[in-house]
TIZADO-104952 format. One record per residue (C-alpha): residue number from 1; residue in three letters; x, y negated, z negated. Coordinates in steps of 0.25 Angstrom, whole numbers. Layout:
N
<r num="NUM" residuo="ala" x="X" y="Y" z="Z"/>
...
// end
This chain:
468
<r num="1" residuo="met" x="283" y="-562" z="391"/>
<r num="2" residuo="ser" x="274" y="-562" z="407"/>
<r num="3" residuo="ser" x="281" y="-547" z="407"/>
<r num="4" residuo="leu" x="273" y="-542" z="395"/>
<r num="5" residuo="ser" x="260" y="-539" z="402"/>
<r num="6" residuo="leu" x="251" y="-529" z="405"/>
<r num="7" residuo="thr" x="238" y="-526" z="411"/>
<r num="8" residuo="phe" x="230" y="-522" z="400"/>
<r num="9" residuo="phe" x="216" y="-517" z="398"/>
<r num="10" residuo="ala" x="201" y="-521" z="397"/>
<r num="11" residuo="thr" x="187" y="-520" z="402"/>
<r num="12" residuo="thr" x="175" y="-526" z="397"/>
<r num="13" residuo="ala" x="168" y="-525" z="382"/>
<r num="14" residuo="pro" x="154" y="-524" z="378"/>
<r num="15" residuo="arg" x="146" y="-527" z="366"/>
<r num="16" residuo="val" x="142" y="-515" z="356"/>
<r num="17" residuo="leu" x="147" y="-501" z="355"/>
<r num="18" residuo="ala" x="136" y="-491" z="347"/>
<r num="19" residuo="pro" x="139" y="-479" z="341"/>
<r num="20" residuo="ser" x="138" y="-466" z="347"/>
<r num="21" residuo="ser" x="135" y="-453" z="339"/>
<r num="22" residuo="ser" x="147" y="-446" z="333"/>
<r num="23" residuo="ser" x="148" y="-433" z="325"/>
<r num="24" residuo="asn" x="159" y="-441" z="317"/>
<r num="25" residuo="pro" x="156" y="-457" z="318"/>
<r num="26" residuo="lys" x="170" y="-459" z="312"/>
<r num="27" residuo="leu" x="177" y="-454" z="324"/>
<r num="28" residuo="ser" x="167" y="-458" z="335"/>
<r num="29" residuo="pro" x="174" y="-468" z="345"/>
<r num="30" residuo="ser" x="160" y="-472" z="350"/>
<r num="31" residuo="ser" x="155" y="-478" z="336"/>
<r num="32" residuo="tyr" x="153" y="-492" z="334"/>
<r num="33" residuo="ser" x="148" y="-500" z="322"/>
<r num="34" residuo="phe" x="143" y="-514" z="324"/>
<r num="35" residuo="ser" x="146" y="-525" z="314"/>
<r num="36" residuo="ala" x="140" y="-538" z="310"/>
<r num="37" residuo="ile" x="141" y="-546" z="322"/>
<r num="38" residuo="thr" x="129" y="-551" z="329"/>
<r num="39" residuo="ala" x="126" y="-562" z="339"/>
<r num="40" residuo="arg" x="114" y="-570" z="341"/>
<r num="41" residuo="arg" x="109" y="-572" z="356"/>
<r num="42" residuo="his" x="95" y="-575" z="360"/>
<r num="43" residuo="ser" x="90" y="-570" z="346"/>
<r num="44" residuo="thr" x="99" y="-558" z="347"/>
<r num="45" residuo="ala" x="111" y="-553" z="340"/>
<r num="46" residuo="val" x="122" y="-542" z="344"/>
<r num="47" residuo="ser" x="130" y="-535" z="334"/>
<r num="48" residuo="phe" x="143" y="-528" z="341"/>
<r num="49" residuo="arg" x="156" y="-526" z="333"/>
<r num="50" residuo="ser" x="161" y="-512" z="335"/>
<r num="51" residuo="gly" x="171" y="-503" z="327"/>
<r num="52" residuo="ala" x="176" y="-491" z="333"/>
<r num="53" residuo="arg" x="177" y="-478" z="326"/>
<r num="54" residuo="arg" x="187" y="-466" z="328"/>
<r num="55" residuo="thr" x="188" y="-458" z="340"/>
<r num="56" residuo="ser" x="181" y="-444" z="341"/>
<r num="57" residuo="ala" x="186" y="-432" z="333"/>
<r num="58" residuo="thr" x="187" y="-424" z="344"/>
<r num="59" residuo="cys" x="190" y="-432" z="357"/>
<r num="60" residuo="pro" x="186" y="-446" z="361"/>
<r num="61" residuo="cys" x="182" y="-442" z="374"/>
<r num="62" residuo="ala" x="170" y="-435" z="367"/>
<r num="63" residuo="ser" x="164" y="-447" z="364"/>
<r num="64" residuo="phe" x="165" y="-459" z="371"/>
<r num="65" residuo="ser" x="161" y="-472" z="365"/>
<r num="66" residuo="ser" x="152" y="-483" z="372"/>
<r num="67" residuo="phe" x="145" y="-497" z="368"/>
<r num="68" residuo="asn" x="131" y="-494" z="366"/>
<r num="69" residuo="val" x="124" y="-505" z="371"/>
<r num="70" residuo="arg" x="110" y="-500" z="368"/>
<r num="71" residuo="ala" x="115" y="-500" z="352"/>
<r num="72" residuo="met" x="120" y="-513" z="354"/>
<r num="73" residuo="ala" x="108" y="-519" z="359"/>
<r num="74" residuo="lys" x="100" y="-513" z="349"/>
<r num="75" residuo="met" x="108" y="-522" z="339"/>
<r num="76" residuo="val" x="104" y="-535" z="346"/>
<r num="77" residuo="gln" x="96" y="-542" z="335"/>
<r num="78" residuo="asp" x="92" y="-556" z="330"/>
<r num="79" residuo="arg" x="102" y="-562" z="320"/>
<r num="80" residuo="glu" x="103" y="-577" z="320"/>
<r num="81" residuo="ser" x="114" y="-579" z="311"/>
<r num="82" residuo="ala" x="123" y="-569" z="317"/>
<r num="83" residuo="val" x="133" y="-577" z="322"/>
<r num="84" residuo="ser" x="135" y="-586" z="310"/>
<r num="85" residuo="ser" x="136" y="-574" z="301"/>
<r num="86" residuo="ser" x="145" y="-566" z="310"/>
<r num="87" residuo="ser" x="156" y="-559" z="303"/>
<r num="88" residuo="ala" x="167" y="-563" z="314"/>
<r num="89" residuo="ser" x="178" y="-568" z="306"/>
<r num="90" residuo="asp" x="185" y="-577" z="316"/>
<r num="91" residuo="glu" x="182" y="-587" z="326"/>
<r num="92" residuo="gln" x="184" y="-579" z="338"/>
<r num="93" residuo="asn" x="174" y="-567" z="332"/>
<r num="94" residuo="lys" x="163" y="-580" z="331"/>
<r num="95" residuo="lys" x="166" y="-584" z="344"/>
<r num="96" residuo="met" x="165" y="-571" z="351"/>
<r num="97" residuo="leu" x="152" y="-568" z="342"/>
<r num="98" residuo="asn" x="146" y="-582" z="347"/>
<r num="99" residuo="ile" x="150" y="-578" z="361"/>
<r num="100" residuo="glu" x="141" y="-565" z="360"/>
<r num="101" residuo="val" x="129" y="-572" z="355"/>
<r num="102" residuo="asn" x="127" y="-578" z="369"/>
<r num="103" residuo="his" x="132" y="-567" z="377"/>
<r num="104" residuo="ser" x="123" y="-561" z="388"/>
<r num="105" residuo="arg" x="117" y="-547" z="384"/>
<r num="106" residuo="thr" x="115" y="-543" z="398"/>
<r num="107" residuo="phe" x="123" y="-530" z="396"/>
<r num="108" residuo="leu" x="119" y="-528" z="381"/>
<r num="109" residuo="asp" x="105" y="-520" z="383"/>
<r num="110" residuo="val" x="108" y="-511" z="396"/>
<r num="111" residuo="arg" x="104" y="-498" z="396"/>
<r num="112" residuo="ser" x="106" y="-492" z="409"/>
<r num="113" residuo="glu" x="117" y="-494" z="420"/>
<r num="114" residuo="gln" x="107" y="-502" z="427"/>
<r num="115" residuo="asp" x="105" y="-511" z="416"/>
<r num="116" residuo="leu" x="120" y="-513" z="416"/>
<r num="117" residuo="leu" x="123" y="-516" z="430"/>
<r num="118" residuo="ser" x="110" y="-525" z="432"/>
<r num="119" residuo="gly" x="116" y="-533" z="420"/>
<r num="120" residuo="ile" x="129" y="-537" z="428"/>
<r num="121" residuo="gly" x="120" y="-540" z="440"/>
<r num="122" residuo="arg" x="112" y="-550" z="430"/>
<r num="123" residuo="glu" x="124" y="-557" z="425"/>
<r num="124" residuo="val" x="129" y="-560" z="438"/>
<r num="125" residuo="glu" x="115" y="-566" z="442"/>
<r num="126" residuo="ala" x="116" y="-574" z="429"/>
<r num="127" residuo="gly" x="130" y="-580" z="434"/>
<r num="128" residuo="arg" x="136" y="-574" z="421"/>
<r num="129" residuo="leu" x="144" y="-564" z="428"/>
<r num="130" residuo="pro" x="153" y="-566" z="441"/>
<r num="131" residuo="ser" x="149" y="-556" z="452"/>
<r num="132" residuo="asn" x="164" y="-550" z="454"/>
<r num="133" residuo="leu" x="164" y="-547" z="439"/>
<r num="134" residuo="ala" x="151" y="-541" z="440"/>
<r num="135" residuo="asn" x="156" y="-531" z="451"/>
<r num="136" residuo="gly" x="168" y="-527" z="443"/>
<r num="137" residuo="met" x="157" y="-524" z="431"/>
<r num="138" residuo="glu" x="149" y="-515" z="440"/>
<r num="139" residuo="glu" x="162" y="-509" z="445"/>
<r num="140" residuo="leu" x="167" y="-507" z="431"/>
<r num="141" residuo="tyr" x="154" y="-500" z="426"/>
<r num="142" residuo="his" x="154" y="-490" z="436"/>
<r num="143" residuo="asn" x="168" y="-486" z="437"/>
<r num="144" residuo="tyr" x="167" y="-485" z="420"/>
<r num="145" residuo="lys" x="155" y="-476" z="422"/>
<r num="146" residuo="asn" x="161" y="-466" z="432"/>
<r num="147" residuo="ala" x="173" y="-466" z="423"/>
<r num="148" residuo="val" x="165" y="-463" z="411"/>
<r num="149" residuo="phe" x="155" y="-453" z="418"/>
<r num="150" residuo="gln" x="169" y="-446" z="421"/>
<r num="151" residuo="ser" x="171" y="-442" z="406"/>
<r num="152" residuo="gly" x="158" y="-433" z="407"/>
<r num="153" residuo="asn" x="153" y="-439" z="394"/>
<r num="154" residuo="ser" x="139" y="-436" z="391"/>
<r num="155" residuo="arg" x="137" y="-451" z="388"/>
<r num="156" residuo="ala" x="145" y="-457" z="399"/>
<r num="157" residuo="asp" x="132" y="-466" z="404"/>
<r num="158" residuo="glu" x="130" y="-471" z="390"/>
<r num="159" residuo="ile" x="146" y="-474" z="387"/>
<r num="160" residuo="val" x="146" y="-481" z="402"/>
<r num="161" residuo="leu" x="134" y="-490" z="400"/>
<r num="162" residuo="ser" x="137" y="-494" z="386"/>
<r num="163" residuo="asn" x="152" y="-497" z="388"/>
<r num="164" residuo="met" x="149" y="-505" z="401"/>
<r num="165" residuo="ala" x="137" y="-513" z="395"/>
<r num="166" residuo="val" x="147" y="-517" z="384"/>
<r num="167" residuo="ala" x="158" y="-521" z="393"/>
<r num="168" residuo="phe" x="149" y="-528" z="402"/>
<r num="169" residuo="asp" x="144" y="-536" z="391"/>
<r num="170" residuo="arg" x="159" y="-539" z="387"/>
<r num="171" residuo="val" x="162" y="-543" z="401"/>
<r num="172" residuo="leu" x="150" y="-552" z="402"/>
<r num="173" residuo="leu" x="152" y="-559" z="388"/>
<r num="174" residuo="asp" x="165" y="-563" z="392"/>
<r num="175" residuo="ile" x="161" y="-568" z="405"/>
<r num="176" residuo="glu" x="152" y="-577" z="398"/>
<r num="177" residuo="glu" x="163" y="-581" z="387"/>
<r num="178" residuo="pro" x="176" y="-577" z="392"/>
<r num="179" residuo="phe" x="185" y="-573" z="382"/>
<r num="180" residuo="thr" x="201" y="-578" z="383"/>
<r num="181" residuo="phe" x="213" y="-570" z="377"/>
<r num="182" residuo="ser" x="223" y="-576" z="368"/>
<r num="183" residuo="ser" x="237" y="-573" z="370"/>
<r num="184" residuo="tyr" x="236" y="-562" z="359"/>
<r num="185" residuo="his" x="222" y="-557" z="359"/>
<r num="186" residuo="lys" x="217" y="-548" z="348"/>
<r num="187" residuo="ser" x="207" y="-537" z="350"/>
<r num="188" residuo="met" x="193" y="-542" z="348"/>
<r num="189" residuo="arg" x="186" y="-533" z="338"/>
<r num="190" residuo="glu" x="174" y="-543" z="334"/>
<r num="191" residuo="pro" x="163" y="-546" z="336"/>
<r num="192" residuo="phe" x="164" y="-536" z="348"/>
<r num="193" residuo="asp" x="175" y="-525" z="347"/>
<r num="194" residuo="tyr" x="181" y="-526" z="361"/>
<r num="195" residuo="tyr" x="192" y="-516" z="357"/>
<r num="196" residuo="met" x="182" y="-505" z="354"/>
<r num="197" residuo="phe" x="175" y="-510" z="367"/>
<r num="198" residuo="gly" x="187" y="-506" z="375"/>
<r num="199" residuo="gln" x="190" y="-493" z="367"/>
<r num="200" residuo="asn" x="175" y="-488" z="369"/>
<r num="201" residuo="tyr" x="176" y="-492" z="385"/>
<r num="202" residuo="ile" x="187" y="-486" z="387"/>
<r num="203" residuo="arg" x="186" y="-473" z="379"/>
<r num="204" residuo="pro" x="175" y="-467" z="389"/>
<r num="205" residuo="leu" x="186" y="-467" z="400"/>
<r num="206" residuo="val" x="197" y="-459" z="392"/>
<r num="207" residuo="asp" x="198" y="-444" z="393"/>
<r num="208" residuo="phe" x="203" y="-441" z="381"/>
<r num="209" residuo="arg" x="204" y="-426" z="384"/>
<r num="210" residuo="ser" x="215" y="-428" z="392"/>
<r num="211" residuo="ser" x="221" y="-440" z="386"/>
<r num="212" residuo="tyr" x="234" y="-440" z="377"/>
<r num="213" residuo="val" x="243" y="-447" z="368"/>
<r num="214" residuo="gly" x="257" y="-446" z="368"/>
<r num="215" residuo="asn" x="265" y="-445" z="354"/>
<r num="216" residuo="val" x="254" y="-451" z="347"/>
<r num="217" residuo="ser" x="264" y="-449" z="333"/>
<r num="218" residuo="leu" x="270" y="-462" z="339"/>
<r num="219" residuo="phe" x="257" y="-469" z="337"/>
<r num="220" residuo="phe" x="256" y="-466" z="322"/>
<r num="221" residuo="glu" x="271" y="-471" z="322"/>
<r num="222" residuo="met" x="267" y="-485" z="329"/>
<r num="223" residuo="glu" x="256" y="-486" z="318"/>
<r num="224" residuo="glu" x="266" y="-483" z="306"/>
<r num="225" residuo="lys" x="275" y="-495" z="313"/>
<r num="226" residuo="leu" x="263" y="-504" z="314"/>
<r num="227" residuo="asn" x="259" y="-501" z="300"/>
<r num="228" residuo="gln" x="273" y="-506" z="295"/>
<r num="229" residuo="gly" x="272" y="-517" z="303"/>
<r num="230" residuo="his" x="280" y="-515" z="315"/>
<r num="231" residuo="asn" x="277" y="-518" z="329"/>
<r num="232" residuo="ile" x="276" y="-508" z="341"/>
<r num="233" residuo="val" x="277" y="-512" z="355"/>
<r num="234" residuo="leu" x="271" y="-500" z="366"/>
<r num="235" residuo="ile" x="278" y="-502" z="380"/>
<r num="236" residuo="ser" x="267" y="-495" z="388"/>
<r num="237" residuo="asn" x="263" y="-492" z="403"/>
<r num="238" residuo="his" x="250" y="-498" z="406"/>
<r num="239" residuo="gln" x="239" y="-491" z="415"/>
<r num="240" residuo="thr" x="225" y="-497" z="414"/>
<r num="241" residuo="glu" x="217" y="-509" z="408"/>
<r num="242" residuo="ala" x="212" y="-497" z="398"/>
<r num="243" residuo="asp" x="226" y="-495" z="392"/>
<r num="244" residuo="pro" x="223" y="-502" z="378"/>
<r num="245" residuo="ala" x="209" y="-495" z="377"/>
<r num="246" residuo="ile" x="215" y="-481" z="381"/>
<r num="247" residuo="ile" x="228" y="-483" z="371"/>
<r num="248" residuo="ala" x="218" y="-486" z="359"/>
<r num="249" residuo="leu" x="209" y="-475" z="364"/>
<r num="250" residuo="leu" x="220" y="-464" z="363"/>
<r num="251" residuo="leu" x="226" y="-469" z="351"/>
<r num="252" residuo="glu" x="212" y="-472" z="343"/>
<r num="253" residuo="ser" x="211" y="-459" z="336"/>
<r num="254" residuo="thr" x="225" y="-459" z="331"/>
<r num="255" residuo="asn" x="231" y="-472" z="330"/>
<r num="256" residuo="pro" x="219" y="-483" z="330"/>
<r num="257" residuo="his" x="228" y="-495" z="324"/>
<r num="258" residuo="val" x="237" y="-493" z="336"/>
<r num="259" residuo="ala" x="224" y="-492" z="346"/>
<r num="260" residuo="glu" x="218" y="-505" z="339"/>
<r num="261" residuo="asn" x="230" y="-514" z="337"/>
<r num="262" residuo="leu" x="238" y="-513" z="350"/>
<r num="263" residuo="thr" x="241" y="-527" z="356"/>
<r num="264" residuo="tyr" x="242" y="-526" z="371"/>
<r num="265" residuo="ile" x="250" y="-535" z="380"/>
<r num="266" residuo="ala" x="240" y="-539" z="391"/>
<r num="267" residuo="gly" x="240" y="-544" z="405"/>
<r num="268" residuo="asp" x="230" y="-556" z="407"/>
<r num="269" residuo="arg" x="221" y="-549" z="417"/>
<r num="270" residuo="val" x="215" y="-540" z="407"/>
<r num="271" residuo="ile" x="211" y="-553" z="399"/>
<r num="272" residuo="thr" x="205" y="-560" z="411"/>
<r num="273" residuo="asp" x="197" y="-549" z="417"/>
<r num="274" residuo="pro" x="183" y="-549" z="414"/>
<r num="275" residuo="leu" x="182" y="-534" z="413"/>
<r num="276" residuo="cys" x="195" y="-534" z="405"/>
<r num="277" residuo="lys" x="194" y="-543" z="395"/>
<r num="278" residuo="pro" x="183" y="-538" z="385"/>
<r num="279" residuo="phe" x="192" y="-525" z="385"/>
<r num="280" residuo="ser" x="204" y="-534" z="382"/>
<r num="281" residuo="met" x="198" y="-542" z="371"/>
<r num="282" residuo="gly" x="198" y="-529" z="363"/>
<r num="283" residuo="arg" x="213" y="-528" z="363"/>
<r num="284" residuo="asn" x="225" y="-535" z="356"/>
<r num="285" residuo="leu" x="232" y="-542" z="368"/>
<r num="286" residuo="ile" x="244" y="-549" z="370"/>
<r num="287" residuo="cys" x="239" y="-558" z="384"/>
<r num="288" residuo="val" x="249" y="-559" z="395"/>
<r num="289" residuo="tyr" x="251" y="-563" z="409"/>
<r num="290" residuo="ser" x="257" y="-550" z="417"/>
<r num="291" residuo="lys" x="269" y="-552" z="425"/>
<r num="292" residuo="lys" x="261" y="-545" z="437"/>
<r num="293" residuo="his" x="251" y="-557" z="437"/>
<r num="294" residuo="met" x="259" y="-569" z="433"/>
<r num="295" residuo="leu" x="262" y="-575" z="446"/>
<r num="296" residuo="asp" x="247" y="-572" z="451"/>
<r num="297" residuo="val" x="243" y="-588" z="450"/>
<r num="298" residuo="pro" x="255" y="-596" z="450"/>
<r num="299" residuo="glu" x="249" y="-608" z="443"/>
<r num="300" residuo="leu" x="245" y="-599" z="431"/>
<r num="301" residuo="ile" x="260" y="-593" z="430"/>
<r num="302" residuo="glu" x="265" y="-603" z="419"/>
<r num="303" residuo="met" x="252" y="-602" z="410"/>
<r num="304" residuo="lys" x="254" y="-587" z="411"/>
<r num="305" residuo="arg" x="268" y="-589" z="406"/>
<r num="306" residuo="lys" x="264" y="-597" z="395"/>
<r num="307" residuo="ser" x="253" y="-587" z="391"/>
<r num="308" residuo="asn" x="263" y="-575" z="391"/>
<r num="309" residuo="thr" x="272" y="-584" z="383"/>
<r num="310" residuo="arg" x="261" y="-585" z="371"/>
<r num="311" residuo="ser" x="258" y="-572" z="373"/>
<r num="312" residuo="leu" x="272" y="-568" z="370"/>
<r num="313" residuo="lys" x="273" y="-576" z="356"/>
<r num="314" residuo="glu" x="259" y="-570" z="353"/>
<r num="315" residuo="met" x="265" y="-557" z="354"/>
<r num="316" residuo="ala" x="277" y="-560" z="345"/>
<r num="317" residuo="leu" x="269" y="-566" z="335"/>
<r num="318" residuo="leu" x="261" y="-552" z="334"/>
<r num="319" residuo="leu" x="274" y="-544" z="334"/>
<r num="320" residuo="arg" x="280" y="-554" z="322"/>
<r num="321" residuo="gly" x="268" y="-549" z="314"/>
<r num="322" residuo="gly" x="270" y="-535" z="315"/>
<r num="323" residuo="ser" x="262" y="-522" z="317"/>
<r num="324" residuo="gln" x="259" y="-525" z="331"/>
<r num="325" residuo="ile" x="258" y="-515" z="343"/>
<r num="326" residuo="ile" x="259" y="-520" z="357"/>
<r num="327" residuo="trp" x="258" y="-513" z="370"/>
<r num="328" residuo="ile" x="263" y="-518" z="383"/>
<r num="329" residuo="ala" x="264" y="-513" z="397"/>
<r num="330" residuo="pro" x="278" y="-519" z="402"/>
<r num="331" residuo="ser" x="274" y="-515" z="417"/>
<r num="332" residuo="gly" x="266" y="-527" z="416"/>
<r num="333" residuo="gly" x="254" y="-519" z="421"/>
<r num="334" residuo="arg" x="246" y="-507" z="424"/>
<r num="335" residuo="asp" x="253" y="-494" z="428"/>
<r num="336" residuo="arg" x="249" y="-491" z="443"/>
<r num="337" residuo="pro" x="251" y="-478" z="452"/>
<r num="338" residuo="asp" x="262" y="-477" z="463"/>
<r num="339" residuo="pro" x="255" y="-482" z="476"/>
<r num="340" residuo="val" x="261" y="-470" z="484"/>
<r num="341" residuo="thr" x="261" y="-458" z="474"/>
<r num="342" residuo="gly" x="249" y="-463" z="465"/>
<r num="343" residuo="glu" x="256" y="-460" z="453"/>
<r num="344" residuo="trp" x="255" y="-467" z="439"/>
<r num="345" residuo="tyr" x="267" y="-471" z="431"/>
<r num="346" residuo="pro" x="270" y="-482" z="421"/>
<r num="347" residuo="ala" x="274" y="-494" z="428"/>
<r num="348" residuo="pro" x="288" y="-500" z="425"/>
<r num="349" residuo="phe" x="291" y="-508" z="413"/>
<r num="350" residuo="asp" x="296" y="-522" z="413"/>
<r num="351" residuo="thr" x="309" y="-524" z="405"/>
<r num="352" residuo="ser" x="305" y="-539" z="401"/>
<r num="353" residuo="ser" x="292" y="-534" z="395"/>
<r num="354" residuo="ile" x="299" y="-524" z="387"/>
<r num="355" residuo="asp" x="310" y="-532" z="382"/>
<r num="356" residuo="asn" x="300" y="-543" z="379"/>
<r num="357" residuo="met" x="293" y="-534" z="369"/>
<r num="358" residuo="arg" x="304" y="-529" z="363"/>
<r num="359" residuo="arg" x="310" y="-542" z="360"/>
<r num="360" residuo="leu" x="297" y="-547" z="354"/>
<r num="361" residuo="ala" x="297" y="-535" z="345"/>
<r num="362" residuo="glu" x="311" y="-535" z="341"/>
<r num="363" residuo="his" x="308" y="-552" z="338"/>
<r num="364" residuo="ser" x="296" y="-550" z="330"/>
<r num="365" residuo="gly" x="304" y="-546" z="318"/>
<r num="366" residuo="ile" x="295" y="-535" z="316"/>
<r num="367" residuo="pro" x="300" y="-520" z="319"/>
<r num="368" residuo="gly" x="295" y="-516" z="333"/>
<r num="369" residuo="his" x="293" y="-502" z="340"/>
<r num="370" residuo="ile" x="292" y="-501" z="356"/>
<r num="371" residuo="tyr" x="286" y="-488" z="361"/>
<r num="372" residuo="pro" x="282" y="-484" z="375"/>
<r num="373" residuo="leu" x="269" y="-481" z="377"/>
<r num="374" residuo="ala" x="263" y="-473" z="390"/>
<r num="375" residuo="leu" x="249" y="-474" z="394"/>
<r num="376" residuo="leu" x="242" y="-465" z="404"/>
<r num="377" residuo="cys" x="227" y="-470" z="407"/>
<r num="378" residuo="his" x="227" y="-475" z="422"/>
<r num="379" residuo="asp" x="216" y="-466" z="426"/>
<r num="380" residuo="ile" x="206" y="-472" z="417"/>
<r num="381" residuo="met" x="206" y="-486" z="423"/>
<r num="382" residuo="pro" x="217" y="-488" z="434"/>
<r num="383" residuo="pro" x="223" y="-501" z="438"/>
<r num="384" residuo="pro" x="221" y="-506" z="453"/>
<r num="385" residuo="pro" x="233" y="-500" z="462"/>
<r num="386" residuo="gln" x="240" y="-514" z="462"/>
<r num="387" residuo="val" x="240" y="-525" z="452"/>
<r num="388" residuo="glu" x="229" y="-535" z="456"/>
<r num="389" residuo="arg" x="230" y="-549" z="455"/>
<r num="390" residuo="glu" x="216" y="-553" z="452"/>
<r num="391" residuo="val" x="208" y="-550" z="440"/>
<r num="392" residuo="gly" x="197" y="-540" z="442"/>
<r num="393" residuo="glu" x="202" y="-526" z="445"/>
<r num="394" residuo="lys" x="193" y="-513" z="449"/>
<r num="395" residuo="arg" x="192" y="-505" z="438"/>
<r num="396" residuo="val" x="193" y="-490" z="440"/>
<r num="397" residuo="ile" x="190" y="-481" z="429"/>
<r num="398" residuo="ser" x="191" y="-467" z="426"/>
<r num="399" residuo="phe" x="189" y="-456" z="414"/>
<r num="400" residuo="his" x="202" y="-450" z="412"/>
<r num="401" residuo="gly" x="213" y="-446" z="401"/>
<r num="402" residuo="ala" x="223" y="-456" z="396"/>
<r num="403" residuo="gly" x="236" y="-455" z="389"/>
<r num="404" residuo="leu" x="245" y="-462" z="379"/>
<r num="405" residuo="ser" x="259" y="-460" z="374"/>
<r num="406" residuo="val" x="270" y="-467" z="366"/>
<r num="407" residuo="ala" x="285" y="-463" z="365"/>
<r num="408" residuo="pro" x="294" y="-468" z="353"/>
<r num="409" residuo="glu" x="299" y="-481" z="352"/>
<r num="410" residuo="ile" x="311" y="-486" z="360"/>
<r num="411" residuo="ser" x="322" y="-494" z="354"/>
<r num="412" residuo="phe" x="328" y="-506" z="362"/>
<r num="413" residuo="ala" x="339" y="-506" z="351"/>
<r num="414" residuo="asp" x="343" y="-492" z="355"/>
<r num="415" residuo="ile" x="343" y="-496" z="370"/>
<r num="416" residuo="ile" x="352" y="-508" z="369"/>
<r num="417" residuo="thr" x="361" y="-501" z="360"/>
<r num="418" residuo="ala" x="365" y="-492" z="372"/>
<r num="419" residuo="ser" x="365" y="-502" z="382"/>
<r num="420" residuo="lys" x="376" y="-515" z="383"/>
<r num="421" residuo="asn" x="367" y="-522" z="392"/>
<r num="422" residuo="pro" x="353" y="-529" z="386"/>
<r num="423" residuo="glu" x="346" y="-530" z="399"/>
<r num="424" residuo="glu" x="350" y="-516" z="403"/>
<r num="425" residuo="ala" x="344" y="-512" z="389"/>
<r num="426" residuo="lys" x="331" y="-519" z="392"/>
<r num="427" residuo="glu" x="330" y="-510" z="405"/>
<r num="428" residuo="val" x="333" y="-498" z="398"/>
<r num="429" residuo="tyr" x="323" y="-501" z="387"/>
<r num="430" residuo="thr" x="311" y="-503" z="396"/>
<r num="431" residuo="gln" x="315" y="-490" z="405"/>
<r num="432" residuo="ala" x="314" y="-483" z="391"/>
<r num="433" residuo="phe" x="301" y="-487" z="389"/>
<r num="434" residuo="tyr" x="297" y="-484" z="403"/>
<r num="435" residuo="asn" x="303" y="-470" z="403"/>
<r num="436" residuo="ser" x="296" y="-467" z="391"/>
<r num="437" residuo="val" x="282" y="-473" z="395"/>
<r num="438" residuo="thr" x="284" y="-465" z="408"/>
<r num="439" residuo="glu" x="288" y="-451" z="401"/>
<r num="440" residuo="gln" x="276" y="-453" z="393"/>
<r num="441" residuo="tyr" x="266" y="-456" z="404"/>
<r num="442" residuo="asn" x="271" y="-443" z="411"/>
<r num="443" residuo="val" x="268" y="-434" z="399"/>
<r num="444" residuo="leu" x="253" y="-442" z="398"/>
<r num="445" residuo="lys" x="252" y="-441" z="414"/>
<r num="446" residuo="ser" x="255" y="-424" z="413"/>
<r num="447" residuo="ala" x="245" y="-423" z="402"/>
<r num="448" residuo="ile" x="233" y="-431" z="408"/>
<r num="449" residuo="his" x="237" y="-431" z="423"/>
<r num="450" residuo="gly" x="244" y="-417" z="423"/>
<r num="451" residuo="lys" x="233" y="-411" z="413"/>
<r num="452" residuo="gln" x="244" y="-406" z="405"/>
<r num="453" residuo="gly" x="237" y="-412" z="392"/>
<r num="454" residuo="leu" x="244" y="-411" z="380"/>
<r num="455" residuo="lys" x="256" y="-401" z="386"/>
<r num="456" residuo="ala" x="261" y="-414" z="394"/>
<r num="457" residuo="ser" x="269" y="-417" z="381"/>
<r num="458" residuo="ile" x="283" y="-417" z="381"/>
<r num="459" residuo="pro" x="293" y="-420" z="369"/>
<r num="460" residuo="ser" x="293" y="-434" z="369"/>
<r num="461" residuo="val" x="277" y="-436" z="371"/>
<r num="462" residuo="ser" x="268" y="-427" z="363"/>
<r num="463" residuo="leu" x="253" y="-429" z="368"/>
<r num="464" residuo="ser" x="241" y="-428" z="360"/>
<r num="465" residuo="gln" x="226" y="-430" z="360"/>
<r num="466" residuo="pro" x="224" y="-437" z="347"/>
<r num="467" residuo="trp" x="210" y="-438" z="347"/>
<r num="468" residuo="gly" x="207" y="-423" z="350"/>
// end
């Protein structure tokens, strides 16, 4: 099970998103409604449940969404009975709501970049924020700002301030009350919608004009199978911490069910890095310890193995329930460029990871389908050149096009029938997935980096821009 791993995505999540103007409110990706969740703190209360609406009818790149901190601040008012009368339906929601009550409001009322950055300094002076994390937050702010301004959006300054203020608010909240992930983590949508936070934080970084989806009809095929109770497994390459958000952004206009219900097999670093955790909280996760970091601390090896065993059991239970769609990167981490040529390509797949997923799907008692998925988005948030042992990497960010493509499912039964050696069949099966992902990746690369656009399509990979 330790081979089932990836280094997934995350960043930080802030408080409330406010609606932005749109001629079609039904389709505006930046619209939010705030429901009846209020939290008393020093005679104030904050309401912050956000519900997203659909993408712009023209192009998502034309209407970047942001967390409007001013609108959120206006909602602060005195409601003494807020917590006791909360609409939170379970203990975790009530616990999170109570945490919000006593949470510092340092980043809630910011109105300028100076307010935001000075707020970081005040939290360090107050002893609530470690200086090394504060440095990382400042660096993240400037990198995010530069990337969003690359888009040329007229609202770039507002988008940056709003999204980063909410991001810092969520980072600070987790420092005050650290969140602990279970082996299976369900996306947190209340009292704060961490899923939509992640979507709207990454959205301004995606150039939808030069982004593409390959074989979109197969995503509709997946939805039909999920509606029938079948399970879906996506065997994918992995490029950035933002992969889950980018996948969901490229699918939100056509396949929102897939976008919101994907479960990601995630490495431990994205649930421990303070600048990742709030983003991770918005995703469905099976949490595992990556092979690449299993031996980092010898005294923790046994604990990590036991944790991975628990995660394996959680995944088996999910699959037995049916209607699950699970994403796994069998390379065990993010793709990285060739150190000599600088060329990017999907990292090799681990045979045991794919075989584990296949057997889990087969033994669930539910029909299962395994598809090869290719993702190209490394320009938006590339990983460090080498795998780093320590948590807390530098985050380089850019505004760029991205691509996603899926190919027809690959059947192990067909491969084992043609092979007399089961072990050889597993290798052939793995290579079939890798070859498909590589082929799709090269088409996306021609479309985005080669500037060929839709003309890069080939008979097996039909590109489209379904948000257009």
